N, C-alpha and C positions, 0 to 999 in steps of 0.2 A: 672442205673448206668449213663446213658447220662445226666439225669436231675441233678444229683449231681454235675457232671463235670461242667456242664453249670452254676450251681448255685455259685460254688465255683469261676469260672472265672469271673461272674458278681460282685460277692462280693470282690474280690480283686481289680477290676477294679474300683468300687465304692469308695473303701477305697482310693486308690491312688487319685482319683479325689476329694474326700472330703478334704484330706490332702492338696492338691493344692489350694483349696478354703479357707481354713483355712489360709494359707499363704496370700493370696489375701486380706482377711479380716483384718489380722494383719498389713498389709502395709497400708490399709486404716485408720486404727487406729492411725497409726504412722504419716502419712503424711497429711490426709486430715482434714479439719476443719469440725467440725459437722454441720448439718443442722437441720431443724426442724423435719424431718422425720427419718433422718439417723445420729443419735449423735453416738458418740464413745462407749457410753454404749449399745446402739443397735447393733453394729457390735459384741462386746464383748458377748453379751446375745446370739445372733444368733450362734455364734461360740460354746458356752457352751451348748446351749438348743437343737440345731439341729445337729451340725456337729459332736461333740464329742460324743454325745448319739448314732448316727447312726453308727459311726466308732465301738464303743463299742459292739453294737449289733451285727454287721457284723463280729468282731473278735471272739465274743462268739459262733456264728454259724460255723464259721470255726474250731474252737477249738473242738466243739461238733462232727463235722463230722471226724476230725483227731481222736479223742477219740474212736468214733464209728468204724472207720476202723481199729484202733489199736486192738480193742477188736474182730473184726470179724477175724483178721489174726490169732488170737491164737486158 
């Protein structure tokens, strides 16, 4: 039980941090001029491939735990 609580806490915290990071990247897309290694497409790709995918995985994990807990209560 302790491990599940800990994992839920970590996942929620990570989701919050990733959303904050997405905001930072979107600000960079709007304000910064692209460079050789960090173009605007690079920032967009990083948001799509890394952050959104990770958030989706974490939310799925939390949903699975909620469903598991719901079925255990019955």
